[in-house]
LONU-106054 format. One line per field, with one value per residue (C-alpha): residue number from 1; residue in three letters; y, z, x. Coordinates in Angstrom, 1 decimal, always signed. Last residue first. Example, Ala and Ser with C-alpha at 12.3 -4.5 7.8 and 13.67 -1.06 7.14 Angstrom:
REM residues 2
k <- c(2, 1)
r <- c(Ser, Ala)
Y <- c(-1.1, -4.5)
Z <- c(+7.1, +7.8)
X <- c(+13.7, +12.3)
***
This chain:
REM residues 430
k <- c(430, 429, 428, 427, 426, 425, 424, 423, 422, 421, 420, 419, 418, 417, 416, 415, 414, 413, 412, 411, 410, 409, 408, 407, 406, 405, 404, 403, 402, 401, 400, 399, 398, 397, 396, 395, 394, 393, 392, 391, 390, 389, 388, 387, 386, 385, 384, 383, 382, 381, 380, 379, 378, 377, 376, 375, 374, 373, 372, 371, 370, 369, 368, 367, 366, 365, 364, 363, 362, 361, 360, 359, 358, 357, 356, 355, 354, 353, 352, 351, 350, 349, 348, 347, 346, 345, 344, 343, 342, 341, 340, 339, 338, 337, 336, 335, 334, 333, 332, 331, 330, 329, 328, 327, 326, 325, 324, 323, 322, 321, 320, 319, 318, 317, 316, 315, 314, 313, 312, 311, 310, 309, 308, 307, 306, 305, 304, 303, 302, 301, 300, 299, 298, 297, 296, 295, 294, 293, 292, 291, 290, 289, 288, 287, 286, 285, 284, 283, 282, 281, 280, 279, 278, 277, 276, 275, 274, 273, 272, 271, 270, 269, 268, 267, 266, 265, 264, 263, 262, 261, 260, 259, 258, 257, 256, 255, 254, 253, 252, 251, 250, 249, 248, 247, 246, 245, 244, 243, 242, 241, 240, 239, 238, 237, 236, 235, 234, 233, 232, 231, 230, 229, 228, 227, 226, 225, 224, 223, 222, 221, 220, 219, 218, 217, 216, 215, 214, 213, 212, 211, 210, 209, 208, 207, 206, 205, 204, 203, 202, 201, 200, 199, 198, 197, 196, 195, 194, 193, 192, 191, 190, 189, 188, 187, 186, 185, 184, 183, 182, 181, 180, 179, 178, 177, 176, 175, 174, 173, 172, 171, 170, 169, 168, 167, 166, 165, 164, 163, 162, 161, 160, 159, 158, 157, 156, 155, 154, 153, 152, 151, 150, 149, 148, 147, 146, 145, 144, 143, 142, 141, 140, 139, 138, 137, 136, 135, 134, 133, 132, 131, 130, 129, 128, 127, 126, 125, 124, 123, 122, 121, 120, 119, 118, 117, 116, 115, 114, 113, 112, 111, 110, 109, 108, 107, 106, 105, 104, 103, 102, 101, 100, 99, 98, 97, 96, 95, 94, 93, 92, 91, 90, 89, 88, 87, 86, 85, 84, 83, 82, 81, 80, 79, 78, 77, 76, 75, 74, 73, 72, 71, 70, 69, 68, 67, 66, 65, 64, 63, 62, 61, 60, 59, 58, 57, 56, 55, 54, 53, 52, 51, 50, 49, 48, 47, 46, 45, 44, 43, 42, 41, 40, 39, 38, 37, 36, 35, 34, 33, 32, 31, 30, 29, 28, 27, 26, 25, 24, 23, 22, 21, 20, 19, 18, 17, 16, 15, 14, 13, 12, 11, 10, 9, 8, 7, 6, 5, 4, 3, 2, 1)
r <- c(Ala, His, Ala, Arg, Ala, Met, Leu, His, Asn, Leu, Ala, Ser, Leu, Thr, Ser, Ala, Arg, Ala, Gly, Gly, Gln, Arg, Ala, Glu, His, Ala, Gln, Ala, Ala, Ala, Ala, Leu, Gln, Lys, Arg, Glu, Glu, Pro, Ala, Cys, Leu, Leu, Arg, Asp, Leu, Ala, Ala, Thr, Leu, Glu, His, Ala, Asp, Ala, Val, Asn, Val, Val, Gly, Ser, Asp, Thr, Ser, Leu, Ala, Glu, Tyr, Val, Ser, Val, Phe, Asn, Ala, Thr, His, Pro, Gly, Cys, Leu, Ile, Ala, Asn, Asp, Leu, Arg, Ala, Ala, Glu, Leu, Pro, Asn, Gln, Gly, Gly, His, Pro, Val, Leu, Ser, Gly, Gly, Met, Phe, Val, Cys, Ala, Asp, Leu, Arg, Tyr, Phe, Leu, Gly, Met, Glu, Gly, Leu, Thr, Asp, Gly, Val, Tyr, Phe, Ala, Asp, Asp, Pro, Ala, Pro, Leu, Ala, Gly, Ser, Ser, Arg, Arg, Ala, Ala, Gly, His, Ala, Arg, Ala, Lys, Leu, Met, Ala, Ala, Ile, Glu, Pro, Gly, Arg, Glu, Pro, His, Arg, Pro, Ile, Ile, Ile, Cys, Leu, Leu, Glu, Pro, Tyr, Ser, Ala, Arg, Leu, Lys, Glu, His, Cys, Ala, Ala, Ile, Leu, Glu, Asp, Glu, Gly, Pro, His, Thr, Ser, Ala, Ala, Leu, Trp, Val, Pro, Arg, Asn, Gln, Leu, Ala, Asp, Lys, Leu, Ala, Leu, His, Ala, His, Ala, Asp, Val, Glu, Leu, Val, Pro, Ala, Asp, Leu, Lys, Leu, Asn, Gly, Thr, Ser, Val, Tyr, Gly, Arg, Leu, Gly, Leu, Gln, Asp, Trp, Arg, Glu, Ala, Thr, Leu, Ala, Asp, Gln, Ala, Leu, Leu, Thr, Asp, Phe, Cys, Gly, Phe, Leu, Arg, Gln, Ala, Ser, Asn, Lys, Ala, Arg, Arg, Trp, Phe, Arg, Phe, Ser, Pro, Ala, Ser, Leu, Arg, Gly, Asn, Val, Leu, Ala, Ala, Pro, Ile, Gly, Arg, Lys, Arg, Met, Asn, Leu, Leu, Leu, Asn, Pro, Trp, Leu, Glu, Ser, Glu, Val, Phe, Val, Ala, Leu, Gln, Pro, Lys, Trp, His, Asp, Leu, Phe, Arg, Arg, Val, Trp, Arg, Pro, Arg, Asp, Leu, Pro, Leu, Tyr, Gln, His, Thr, Leu, Arg, His, Ile, Asn, Ala, Phe, Ser, Glu, Pro, Thr, Leu, Gln, Ala, Ile, Leu, Gly, Ala, Ser, Thr, Arg, Thr, Gly, Thr, Thr, Leu, Leu, Ile, His, Ser, Asn, Glu, His, Ala, Ala, Leu, Leu, Asp, Gly, Met, Leu, Pro, Leu, Val, Ser, Arg, Thr, Glu, Gly, Val, Ser, Ala, Ala, His, Val, Trp, Ile, Leu, His, Gly, Asp, Pro, Arg, Pro, Ala, Met, Asn, Arg, Ala, Met, Lys, Glu, Ser, Phe, Arg, Ala, Ala, Asp, Glu, Arg, Gly, Ser, Lys, Val, Arg, Arg, Lys, Leu, Leu, Val, Pro, Leu, Leu, Pro, Ala, Val, Leu, Thr, Val, Gly, Val, Gln, Tyr, Ala, Arg, Val, Gly, Leu, Met)
Y <- c(-39.8, -36.8, -37.6, -38.5, -35.1, -33.3, -35.1, -34.2, -30.5, -30.6, -32.0, -29.4, -26.6, -27.9, -28.0, -24.5, -23.0, -24.8, -23.3, -20.8, -19.9, -18.4, -14.8, -15.4, -16.1, -13.0, -10.9, -12.4, -11.8, -8.2, -7.5, -8.9, -6.9, -3.7, -4.2, -4.8, -1.5, +0.4, -0.5, +1.5, +0.1, -3.4, -3.7, -2.3, -4.6, -7.6, -6.6, -6.1, -9.4, -11.1, -9.9, -10.8, -14.4, -16.9, -14.7, -15.8, -13.1, -13.9, -13.9, -15.5, -18.0, -20.9, -18.9, -18.6, -22.3, -23.1, -20.5, -21.9, -25.5, -24.8, -22.8, -23.9, -24.9, -21.4, -20.9, -19.7, -16.0, -14.2, -11.3, -10.0, -7.1, -5.9, -5.8, -6.2, -9.8, -10.7, -9.4, -11.7, -14.4, -14.4, -16.7, -16.7, -18.5, -21.7, -20.5, -21.2, -17.5, -15.4, -16.9, -16.0, -12.7, -12.0, -9.1, -6.7, -4.2, -1.4, -0.1, +1.1, -1.0, -3.9, -1.7, -0.9, -4.5, -5.7, -3.7, -6.4, -6.2, -3.4, -3.3, -1.7, -0.3, +2.6, +2.9, +5.5, +8.4, +11.8, +12.6, +11.5, +8.1, +8.2, +7.8, +6.2, +4.4, +1.0, +2.3, +2.7, +5.5, +4.5, +6.5, +4.9, +4.9, +1.1, +0.8, +2.7, +0.1, -2.7, -0.8, -0.3, -4.0, -4.9, -2.4, -3.8, -7.5, -7.4, -7.2, -10.9, -11.4, -8.2, -5.5, -3.6, -0.6, +0.5, +4.0, +5.2, +8.9, +8.4, +5.9, +5.0, +5.0, +4.2, +0.7, -0.3, +0.8, -1.1, -4.4, -3.9, -3.3, -6.3, -8.5, -7.2, -7.8, -11.4, -12.9, -13.0, -13.2, -10.9, -10.8, -8.3, -6.5, -3.7, -1.3, +2.4, +5.2, +8.5, +9.7, +12.2, +9.4, +11.2, +11.9, +8.2, +7.2, +9.6, +8.5, +4.8, +5.4, +7.3, +4.5, +1.8, -1.2, -4.7, -7.7, -9.2, -12.4, -15.7, -18.4, -19.2, -19.5, -22.2, -24.5, -27.2, -30.0, -33.0, -35.8, -38.3, -41.4, -43.5, -43.1, -45.6, -43.1, -43.1, -42.0, -39.2, -38.1, -38.1, -36.1, -33.6, -33.3, -33.0, -29.8, -28.5, -31.9, -32.7, -35.6, -36.7, -39.0, -37.7, -39.7, -41.9, -39.0, -39.9, -43.7, -43.8, -41.4, -43.3, -46.5, -44.8, -43.4, -43.1, -42.0, -39.5, -37.7, -37.5, -36.2, -33.6, -32.4, -32.3, -30.4, -32.1, -29.7, -30.2, -27.4, -29.2, -32.0, -33.2, -34.6, -36.4, -36.6, -40.3, -39.6, -41.8, -39.9, -36.6, -38.1, -39.4, -36.1, -34.1, -36.4, -36.6, -32.8, -32.5, -29.1, -29.5, -27.5, -26.5, -28.7, -29.0, -30.8, -31.5, -32.0, -30.2, -31.0, -27.7, -28.3, -32.0, -31.4, -28.8, -30.7, -33.8, -31.8, -30.2, -33.6, -35.1, -32.3, -31.1, -27.4, -25.8, -24.1, -20.4, -19.4, -17.5, -17.7, -17.1, -17.0, -13.3, -12.8, -13.8, -11.8, -11.1, -7.7, -5.7, -7.5, -6.6, -8.6, -6.9, -9.3, -12.2, -10.7, -10.0, -13.7, -14.7, -12.3, -13.7, -17.2, -20.7, -20.7, -22.1, -21.1, -22.3, -21.9, -21.9, -23.8, -23.3, -21.4, -24.0, -22.8, -19.2, -20.3, -22.7, -20.1, -17.6, -20.3, -20.9, -17.2, -17.2, -20.3, -18.7, -15.8, -18.2, -20.4, -17.5, -15.9, -19.0, -22.6, -22.8, -25.1, -25.1, -26.5, -26.7, -26.5, -27.5, -26.2, -23.9, -21.8, -23.0, -20.3, -18.9, -20.8, -19.8, -22.9, -25.2, -24.9, -22.8, -20.9, -19.8, -17.6, -15.2, -11.9, -12.2, -13.1, -15.1, -14.2, -11.0, -12.3, -12.4, -14.3, -16.8, -17.4, -18.0, -20.6, -22.4, -22.6, -24.0, -26.6, -27.8, -30.4, -31.9, -32.6, -36.3, -36.9, -35.1, -37.3, -40.5, -39.4, -38.6, -42.0, -43.6, -41.7, -42.6, -46.2, -46.7)
Z <- c(+35.0, +37.3, +38.9, +35.4, +34.1, +37.1, +36.5, +32.8, +33.7, +36.2, +33.5, +31.0, +33.5, +34.3, +30.7, +30.0, +33.1, +32.4, +28.9, +29.7, +29.2, +26.1, +27.2, +30.5, +28.6, +26.5, +29.7, +31.4, +28.3, +28.0, +31.7, +31.4, +28.2, +29.9, +32.9, +30.5, +28.7, +32.0, +33.2, +36.3, +38.3, +36.9, +38.1, +41.6, +41.8, +41.0, +43.5, +46.3, +45.5, +45.6, +49.1, +50.1, +49.2, +46.3, +43.5, +40.4, +37.9, +35.9, +32.4, +30.6, +28.9, +30.8, +34.0, +33.4, +32.8, +36.0, +37.9, +36.9, +37.4, +40.9, +42.1, +45.7, +45.8, +45.1, +47.9, +46.1, +45.9, +43.2, +40.8, +38.2, +35.8, +35.4, +32.4, +33.8, +32.9, +34.5, +37.9, +37.9, +36.6, +39.6, +41.9, +45.4, +46.9, +48.9, +52.5, +53.2, +53.5, +50.6, +48.4, +50.2, +48.4, +44.7, +44.0, +41.5, +39.6, +38.6, +36.0, +38.6, +37.3, +39.7, +42.6, +41.5, +40.4, +43.7, +45.3, +46.5, +50.2, +51.9, +53.7, +51.0, +53.3, +51.8, +52.4, +51.9, +52.6, +51.7, +48.9, +51.0, +50.2, +50.3, +53.4, +53.6, +56.8, +55.0, +52.7, +55.5, +55.5, +56.6, +58.8, +58.9, +61.9, +61.9, +64.8, +62.7, +59.9, +62.4, +63.7, +60.1, +59.4, +62.6, +61.8, +58.2, +59.3, +59.0, +55.2, +54.9, +51.9, +53.0, +50.3, +50.9, +48.6, +48.3, +47.2, +45.5, +45.8, +47.3, +44.6, +45.3, +49.1, +48.8, +47.5, +50.8, +52.8, +50.4, +51.0, +54.8, +54.6, +52.3, +54.7, +57.6, +55.6, +55.0, +58.4, +58.3, +54.7, +51.8, +49.1, +46.8, +47.6, +45.1, +43.5, +42.8, +41.0, +41.6, +38.7, +40.9, +43.4, +44.9, +41.4, +40.5, +43.7, +43.1, +39.4, +40.3, +43.1, +40.7, +38.1, +40.6, +39.3, +38.1, +38.0, +34.5, +34.3, +35.9, +33.4, +34.7, +38.3, +37.0, +36.4, +33.8, +33.1, +34.0, +34.4, +37.3, +37.5, +39.4, +42.4, +43.0, +44.9, +42.0, +39.7, +42.0, +41.8, +38.0, +37.9, +40.3, +38.0, +34.9, +36.2, +37.7, +38.3, +38.1, +40.3, +39.6, +41.7, +44.9, +48.1, +46.7, +47.5, +51.1, +50.9, +48.4, +50.5, +53.7, +52.1, +50.7, +54.1, +53.7, +50.1, +51.4, +53.5, +50.7, +48.3, +50.8, +51.1, +47.3, +46.7, +45.4, +43.6, +42.4, +40.3, +40.9, +43.4, +42.4, +44.4, +43.9, +47.3, +48.2, +51.8, +53.0, +50.6, +52.2, +55.7, +54.6, +53.1, +56.1, +58.6, +56.6, +55.8, +52.6, +51.4, +48.1, +45.2, +45.2, +46.4, +44.4, +46.0, +44.1, +45.1, +48.4, +51.5, +53.2, +56.7, +57.2, +55.7, +58.2, +61.1, +60.1, +59.9, +63.3, +65.0, +63.2, +64.3, +61.2, +61.8, +60.1, +56.7, +56.8, +54.8, +51.5, +49.5, +45.7, +43.7, +44.2, +42.8, +39.4, +37.6, +39.6, +39.2, +38.2, +40.6, +43.3, +45.1, +48.0, +50.6, +48.7, +49.2, +52.9, +53.4, +51.8, +54.2, +57.2, +56.5, +56.1, +52.9, +51.9, +48.8, +48.5, +44.9, +43.6, +40.6, +38.4, +35.7, +35.3, +32.6, +33.9, +37.5, +36.6, +34.5, +37.4, +39.7, +37.2, +37.3, +41.1, +41.3, +41.1, +43.4, +46.0, +45.8, +46.3, +49.1, +51.3, +51.6, +48.6, +49.0, +46.4, +47.1, +44.2, +45.4, +43.3, +44.6, +47.4, +49.1, +52.5, +55.2, +56.4, +59.2, +62.8, +63.9, +62.0, +64.6, +62.2, +61.5, +65.2, +64.2, +62.3, +64.2, +65.9, +62.6, +63.6, +63.8, +65.8, +69.0, +70.9, +68.1, +68.1, +71.8, +71.2, +68.4, +70.7, +73.5, +71.0, +69.9, +73.4, +73.6, +70.3, +71.3, +72.0, +69.1, +66.7, +67.8, +67.4, +63.9, +63.0, +64.2, +62.1, +59.0, +59.5, +60.3, +57.0)
X <- c(-9.0, -9.0, -5.6, -4.1, -5.2, -3.7, -0.4, -0.4, -1.1, +1.8, +4.2, +3.1, +3.5, +7.1, +8.1, +6.7, +8.5, +11.7, +12.1, +14.8, +18.4, +20.0, +19.2, +21.1, +24.3, +24.0, +23.4, +26.4, +28.6, +27.4, +28.1, +31.7, +32.2, +30.9, +33.2, +36.2, +35.3, +35.0, +38.5, +39.3, +36.4, +36.9, +40.5, +39.7, +36.7, +38.9, +41.6, +39.0, +37.3, +40.7, +41.3, +37.8, +38.3, +38.7, +37.3, +35.3, +34.5, +31.3, +30.0, +33.0, +30.6, +32.2, +31.9, +28.1, +27.8, +29.7, +27.8, +24.4, +25.5, +26.8, +23.8, +23.4, +27.0, +28.3, +30.9, +34.1, +33.1, +31.1, +31.4, +28.9, +29.1, +25.5, +23.3, +19.8, +19.3, +22.7, +21.5, +18.4, +20.8, +23.1, +21.1, +22.6, +25.6, +26.1, +26.2, +29.9, +30.9, +32.3, +29.5, +26.3, +26.3, +26.6, +29.0, +27.4, +29.5, +27.1, +24.8, +22.3, +19.4, +20.2, +19.4, +15.8, +15.0, +16.3, +13.5, +11.1, +11.9, +13.8, +17.1, +19.2, +21.9, +23.9, +27.7, +30.4, +28.0, +29.5, +27.0, +24.0, +22.4, +18.6, +16.5, +13.1, +13.8, +13.8, +16.5, +19.0, +21.5, +25.0, +27.3, +30.8, +33.1, +33.7, +31.3, +28.8, +29.2, +28.4, +25.4, +24.1, +24.5, +22.5, +19.8, +19.4, +19.3, +15.5, +16.0, +17.0, +19.3, +21.1, +21.6, +24.8, +25.2, +28.9, +29.5, +32.7, +33.4, +36.9, +38.0, +41.6, +41.5, +37.8, +38.7, +40.4, +37.4, +35.2, +36.9, +36.8, +33.0, +32.4, +34.3, +32.2, +29.1, +29.9, +29.7, +25.9, +24.6, +24.6, +21.9, +23.7, +26.9, +26.5, +29.0, +28.6, +30.5, +28.8, +26.6, +24.7, +23.7, +20.7, +19.3, +19.7, +17.9, +15.0, +14.7, +14.5, +12.0, +9.8, +10.0, +9.2, +11.1, +10.2, +12.6, +12.9, +10.7, +11.9, +12.8, +16.3, +14.9, +12.6, +15.6, +15.3, +12.8, +15.0, +12.5, +12.1, +10.0, +12.5, +14.7, +17.5, +19.7, +22.1, +19.2, +18.4, +22.0, +21.9, +18.7, +20.3, +23.3, +21.2, +19.5, +16.3, +14.9, +11.2, +10.0, +6.5, +4.2, +5.9, +5.7, +8.5, +10.9, +10.2, +10.4, +13.3, +15.3, +14.6, +15.8, +18.9, +20.0, +23.8, +23.3, +20.8, +23.4, +26.0, +23.3, +22.3, +25.9, +26.4, +23.2, +20.0, +17.7, +14.2, +12.6, +9.3, +8.5, +5.0, +2.1, -1.2, -2.9, -3.6, -4.4, -1.5, +0.8, +0.0, +0.5, +3.9, +4.9, +3.9, +5.5, +8.7, +9.2, +11.2, +12.4, +14.3, +13.2, +9.5, +6.7, +3.5, +0.5, -2.7, -6.3, -5.8, -7.9, -7.3, -8.7, -8.0, -4.5, -3.6, -5.1, -3.2, +0.1, -0.6, -1.1, +1.9, +4.3, +6.2, +5.8, +2.9, +3.4, +2.6, -0.4, -1.0, -4.2, -4.4, -7.6, -8.2, -4.6, -6.0, -3.3, -0.2, +1.7, -1.4, -3.8, -1.2, +1.5, +3.2, +1.7, +3.3, +6.8, +6.1, +5.1, +8.4, +10.2, +8.4, +9.6, +8.1, +6.0, +2.6, +0.7, -2.9, -3.9, -7.5, -8.9, -11.9, -10.0, -7.4, -4.9, -4.8, -4.4, -1.7, +0.2, +0.1, +1.4, +4.3, +5.1, +5.2, +7.4, +10.8, +10.0, +8.7, +11.7, +14.0, +11.9, +11.5, +10.3, +7.9, +4.9, +2.2, -1.3, -3.7, -7.3, -10.4, -13.7, -14.7, -12.1, -10.7, -11.2, -7.9, -6.1, -6.4, -4.5, -2.3, +0.5, +2.6, -0.6, -0.4, +2.5, +0.2, +0.0, +3.4, +5.1, +8.2, +11.9, +11.2, +12.9, +9.7, +8.0, +10.9, +10.4, +6.7, +7.5, +10.0, +7.4, +4.8, +7.4, +8.4, +5.5, +6.6, +10.2, +9.7, +7.3, +9.7, +12.6, +10.5, +9.5, +13.1, +14.3, +11.5, +12.6, +16.3, +15.5, +13.8)
***
């Protein structure tokens, strides 16, 4: 219990500095200038009448994974409205791009930024929204928020729950705190057997392994006109993607591509940062290495002599994954934990990854068992693996086919999760 109490004391001590921190983040472009007050539970949207389901998804990956489930909830509960909270500008941008065609019942969906975990702000947030059900996605636990939620008796579920090895080591040293915070949920739904086993070792109860929602996501959409324009600009050039890259990785990708260009002078590398706002930073890095790089966000297409193209837009992964390319999954050459490879697998790409895949360890292990991914230890091995695949199209096709076949065998988490949430709602109304 000491861990939770220490956290609460720490938050109380730094609370007066939080507004200053938010304003500094606005100045640096890391917060939404028009909406940052939502993180202090101010200027919130009006609460809709009737039953409200509150879904919290930390960032883009969690948001994408839960969107289909939210659609299912709205279809199943016609008198309900969903409040979706997230923490990042990119996730808010993703929601802003939704249309009635891409998300049915969008008129019953409201997005807000989650307030920081200051008790006064948490209380103001819950006083305003008064949700009848809370659904948290994956692993983000805010003690003051959860404890206030439990105090008010709000039924709650943790869905697609994931407990990484570092988090497990932390919670093992603070078992009482783990049991108190995870105990704020009426239902714990694990995305894999490893997480369920770790919860069991922490002494948690009432958990069920329902599978990974990210394995049930629909095929990424694409704008047909944008696809044709990009294909025309490429003129059948060989291409490889560095998808969802993180800081410290782009320089490694650039060096790798420079070596490959010696053998494949027409080869294009498309760098797609996980956070699109890093586009100018990546372009500046490439310029310092004597490379011009068109940026997607400026509306430019790659010129025939461009070695690099920066895909710094949101919601266009479906476009890039349809280029029939080798795809290196970012966040894995640096110790970030990797990114989900199955969106690329669905669209028939040859997938490569580095050694840091802790965020998706079960996914990558299963994909590797089915010969659907090339694992590399560092940038040197990545260069060698790409060189081999570029000159061996049949091997590349076999790798892509194995990944796609593996992906096709996944699924079922969405239906299981919906069933568990419906059961929780029925219990709450009984």
